[in-house]
Each structure stands twice: as C-alpha cells, then as structure tokens.
C-alpha positions as CSV (number, residue, x, y, z in Angstrom):
1,M,-58.3,-13.2,-65.0
2,K,-59.3,-16.5,-63.4
3,N,-55.7,-17.9,-64.1
4,Q,-54.2,-14.9,-62.3
5,N,-56.4,-15.5,-59.3
6,D,-55.6,-19.2,-59.3
7,D,-51.8,-18.4,-59.5
8,K,-52.2,-15.9,-56.6
9,N,-54.0,-18.4,-54.5
10,I,-51.2,-21.0,-55.2
11,E,-48.6,-18.5,-54.2
12,D,-50.5,-17.7,-51.0
13,I,-50.7,-21.4,-50.2
14,N,-47.0,-22.0,-50.9
15,E,-46.1,-19.0,-48.8
16,W,-48.3,-20.3,-45.9
17,M,-46.8,-23.8,-46.2
18,E,-43.3,-22.3,-45.9
19,H,-44.2,-20.3,-42.8
20,Q,-47.0,-22.2,-41.1
21,Y,-44.8,-22.9,-38.1
22,D,-43.5,-19.3,-37.9
23,P,-46.2,-17.2,-36.1
24,G,-44.0,-14.1,-36.3
25,H,-44.3,-14.2,-40.1
26,Y,-48.0,-13.2,-39.8
27,L,-47.5,-10.4,-37.3
28,G,-47.1,-8.0,-40.3
29,G,-50.6,-8.5,-41.4
30,N,-50.4,-11.6,-43.5
31,V,-52.9,-14.3,-42.7
32,P,-53.4,-17.9,-43.8
33,P,-55.0,-18.1,-47.3
34,A,-57.8,-20.2,-45.8
35,Y,-58.9,-16.9,-44.0
36,K,-57.8,-14.5,-46.7
37,N,-59.7,-16.3,-49.5
38,P,-62.4,-18.6,-47.8
39,A,-63.9,-21.2,-50.0
40,N,-67.5,-20.1,-49.1
41,K,-67.6,-16.4,-48.5
42,K,-71.4,-16.5,-48.1
43,A,-71.3,-19.1,-45.3
44,L,-68.5,-17.3,-43.5
45,G,-70.3,-14.0,-43.8
46,L,-73.6,-15.4,-42.5
47,L,-71.9,-17.2,-39.7
48,L,-70.2,-14.0,-38.5
49,L,-73.5,-12.1,-38.7
50,I,-75.4,-14.8,-36.9
51,M,-72.7,-15.1,-34.2
52,G,-72.4,-11.3,-33.8
53,L,-76.2,-10.6,-33.7
54,G,-77.1,-13.8,-31.8
55,V,-74.5,-13.5,-29.0
56,G,-75.1,-9.8,-28.9
57,I,-78.8,-10.3,-28.2
58,I,-78.2,-13.0,-25.6
59,Y,-75.7,-10.7,-23.8
60,T,-78.1,-7.7,-23.9
61,I,-80.8,-9.7,-22.1
62,I,-78.1,-10.8,-19.5
63,F,-76.8,-7.2,-19.3
64,I,-80.4,-5.7,-18.7
65,K,-81.2,-8.3,-16.1
66,S,-77.9,-8.1,-14.3
67,L,-77.8,-4.3,-14.3
68,G,-80.8,-4.0,-12.0
69,E,-79.5,-6.6,-9.5
70,M,-75.8,-5.8,-9.2
71,D,-74.4,-3.5,-6.5
72,E,-71.0,-2.7,-8.3
73,K,-71.9,-1.8,-11.8
74,K,-68.7,0.1,-13.0
75,G,-66.6,-2.9,-13.9
76,F,-69.5,-4.7,-15.5
77,I,-70.3,-1.7,-17.7
78,V,-66.6,-1.4,-18.8
79,F,-66.5,-5.1,-19.6
80,S,-69.8,-4.8,-21.6
81,I,-68.4,-2.0,-23.7
82,F,-65.5,-4.2,-24.6
83,A,-67.8,-7.1,-25.3
84,Y,-70.1,-5.0,-27.5
85,S,-67.1,-3.7,-29.5
86,I,-66.3,-7.4,-30.3
87,F,-69.9,-8.1,-31.4
88,I,-69.9,-5.0,-33.6
89,L,-66.6,-5.9,-35.2
90,Q,-68.0,-9.4,-35.9
91,I,-71.1,-7.9,-37.6
92,I,-69.0,-5.6,-39.7
93,G,-66.8,-8.5,-40.6
94,G,-69.8,-10.5,-41.7
95,I,-71.1,-7.6,-43.8
96,R,-67.8,-7.0,-45.5
97,T,-67.4,-10.7,-46.3
98,L,-70.9,-10.9,-47.7
99,S,-70.3,-7.8,-49.8
100,K,-67.5,-9.8,-51.7
101,A,-69.8,-12.8,-52.3
102,Y,-72.9,-11.0,-53.7
103,S,-73.6,-8.4,-56.4
104,K,-74.1,-4.8,-55.3
105,E,-77.8,-4.9,-55.6
106,H,-78.2,-8.1,-53.7
107,F,-75.8,-6.9,-51.0
108,K,-77.8,-3.7,-50.5
109,R,-80.9,-5.8,-49.9
110,I,-79.1,-8.0,-47.4
111,K,-77.7,-4.9,-45.6
112,K,-81.1,-3.3,-45.3
113,R,-82.5,-6.6,-43.9
114,V,-79.7,-6.8,-41.4
115,I,-80.2,-3.2,-40.3
116,L,-84.1,-3.7,-40.0
117,S,-83.7,-7.0,-38.2
118,S,-81.2,-5.4,-35.7
119,A,-83.6,-2.4,-35.1
120,L,-86.5,-4.7,-34.6
121,I,-84.6,-6.8,-32.1
122,I,-83.5,-3.8,-30.2
123,I,-87.1,-2.5,-30.1
124,M,-88.4,-5.8,-29.0
125,I,-85.8,-6.1,-26.2
126,G,-86.7,-2.5,-25.1
127,I,-90.5,-3.3,-25.1
128,G,-89.9,-6.6,-23.2
129,T,-87.8,-4.8,-20.6
130,W,-90.3,-2.0,-20.2
131,S,-93.1,-4.6,-19.9
132,K,-91.3,-6.5,-17.2
133,E,-90.7,-3.3,-15.2
134,Q,-94.6,-2.8,-15.1
135,F,-94.8,-6.0,-13.0
136,K,-92.1,-5.0,-10.6
137,L,-93.2,-4.5,-7.0
138,I,-91.3,-3.0,-4.1
139,K,-92.4,-4.0,-0.6
140,T,-91.0,-3.7,3.0
141,F,-91.1,-6.3,5.8
142,E,-90.5,-5.6,9.5
143,V,-88.4,-8.2,11.3
144,T,-89.1,-8.1,15.0
145,N,-88.0,-11.6,16.1
146,T,-85.9,-14.5,14.7
147,N,-89.0,-16.7,14.1
148,S,-90.2,-14.5,11.3
149,F,-87.6,-15.5,8.8
150,D,-85.0,-18.3,7.9
151,I,-81.7,-17.9,6.1
152,E,-79.9,-20.4,3.9
153,E,-77.1,-20.7,1.5
154,V,-77.5,-22.8,-1.7
155,Q,-74.6,-23.2,-4.2
156,L,-72.8,-20.0,-3.0
157,K,-76.1,-18.0,-3.3
158,K,-77.6,-16.6,-0.1
159,Y,-81.4,-16.4,0.6
160,V,-83.8,-15.2,3.3
161,Y,-87.2,-16.8,3.6
162,L,-90.0,-14.5,5.0
163,K,-92.5,-16.9,6.6
164,D,-95.5,-14.6,6.8
165,K,-95.1,-13.5,3.1
166,Q,-94.1,-17.0,2.0
167,I,-91.4,-15.5,-0.3
168,K,-87.8,-16.5,-0.9
169,L,-85.5,-13.6,-1.4
170,E,-81.9,-13.7,-2.8
171,C,-79.6,-11.3,-0.9
172,N,-75.9,-10.2,-1.0
173,E,-73.2,-11.0,1.4
174,D,-73.6,-8.0,3.6
175,N,-77.4,-8.3,4.0
176,Y,-77.0,-12.0,4.7
177,G,-74.4,-11.3,7.4
178,V,-76.8,-8.8,9.1
179,L,-79.6,-11.3,9.3
180,W,-77.2,-14.2,10.2
181,E,-75.9,-12.1,13.1
182,Y,-79.4,-11.2,14.3
183,K,-80.4,-14.9,14.1
184,V,-77.4,-16.1,16.1
185,V,-77.5,-13.2,18.7
186,P,-81.0,-11.7,18.9
187,N,-81.4,-8.2,20.2
188,E,-84.7,-7.2,21.6
189,N,-83.9,-3.6,21.4
190,T,-83.3,-3.8,17.6
191,K,-85.6,-4.4,14.7
192,Y,-84.8,-4.5,10.9
193,I,-86.8,-3.3,8.0
194,I,-86.2,-5.4,4.8
195,T,-86.9,-3.7,1.5
196,Y,-87.3,-6.1,-1.3
197,Q,-88.5,-6.4,-4.9
198,Y,-90.3,-9.1,-6.8
199,Y,-92.5,-9.5,-9.9
200,S,-96.2,-10.0,-9.6
201,F,-96.1,-12.9,-12.0
202,N,-93.6,-14.7,-9.7
203,H,-94.5,-13.8,-6.1
204,K,-92.7,-16.6,-4.5
205,K,-89.2,-15.2,-5.4
206,G,-87.5,-11.8,-5.1
207,T,-84.4,-9.9,-4.3
208,V,-83.4,-8.0,-1.1
209,L,-82.7,-4.3,-2.0
210,K,-81.5,-3.1,1.4
211,I,-82.0,-3.8,5.1
212,D,-82.4,-0.9,7.6
213,K,-81.4,-1.3,11.3
214,I,-83.7,0.5,13.7
215,K,-83.3,0.8,17.5
216,N,-86.4,0.4,19.6
217,E,-87.1,3.3,21.8
C-alpha cells in the first residue's frame, strides 16, 4: 500500500514538473502535488483554522465598530458577506485537512473544540459589543456663534472641537462643510444643533451624528 502511494506521489511530481509552466493544465482541477499531498497535513490544517478564525474575529470587531459609524452601509455589508464566505471556506478547508491527518476519534474531539471555541468567541464579541453600548451617550450642542467651536482636518479626517464641552468630534464631509461655511460666512439669523455621541469612558472624543440648521425667529 505504501509503495502504491509512493508511486502515485512520484507520478504527481513528474506530471507537475512537465506542466509547471503551463497554468492552463491545472484549470481542469489538477493542483501541484505540494498542495494535493502536503508534507505536514496537521500544520496546514491548523494554519487554515487559525487564519480563518483569527482573521474572522478581527474582521468581526472592525465590522461591528464600523457599522455604527458609517453612513453608507449597503456596499460594506455586501463586501462583508463575501469576506465571511472566504473565512468559512478557509475554516472548512482546515477541518477537512485535519480529518485526513488524525484518527476519527481524535478528529471528533478537535471538531468539538473548534465549534466550542468559535461559539465562545462569538458570545464574547456579543457581550463586549453589548457592554460597550451601555457606555454610549448621545448629546446635543447648540452653536450660536463661531467662537464656540473650531474645525480642523488631520490626515484626511475631519473634526470639530466644541470648546465649552472640551470634546473633539469626528465628522463626515457634509457636516464638516456645513460648519466650515458657517465659520467663513457667519449668519446671525441661523443657529445649528449638533447631535453627537461619545462613550463615558472616553469623554474627550466622539462622533457627530447629524447637524440641524435652525432659523432664528
């Protein structure tokens, strides 16, 4: 049996050497023997699992944080679905590779640990996100003159600093433009209400949610 496997590997290597500069040869489903029969299936399987789970967790944290701050979410969600499909395929590939390297009983234990670890990680991310939301505060600030705030742009990011509140708020292009126009051309008949959010554990920074323009009567 071992000799047959060795002969098969030799045939695969010879075939690959003959066609290594012919990418079209592999479009039919053939792959280089180094990937078809990896020398260390355990290491390859674990690598795929770690990459799939690790990158997936990091991306989930970014996804949760960005989803609450972005105005246009549709494209980001579509891209995220595509990204998660890659992570899932990577995890499945890791599990299938490990299934060939371990006995059935050992593999069952590994599979249970992977499922349990994934579930615990998802629960921890959910609890962390929920806990963070408990510290979120939403406030309003009335702008009646140009001396009550400053605006600045740092590394393509735009900010407004509310002097009375001593808080620096990140804002989008439209909100920045409204405040910039008011700063350059003040209008005594107009005031602005800035609605912003911040977290109680970091009261020096926040994000502008919207700016309402109000005409003075």
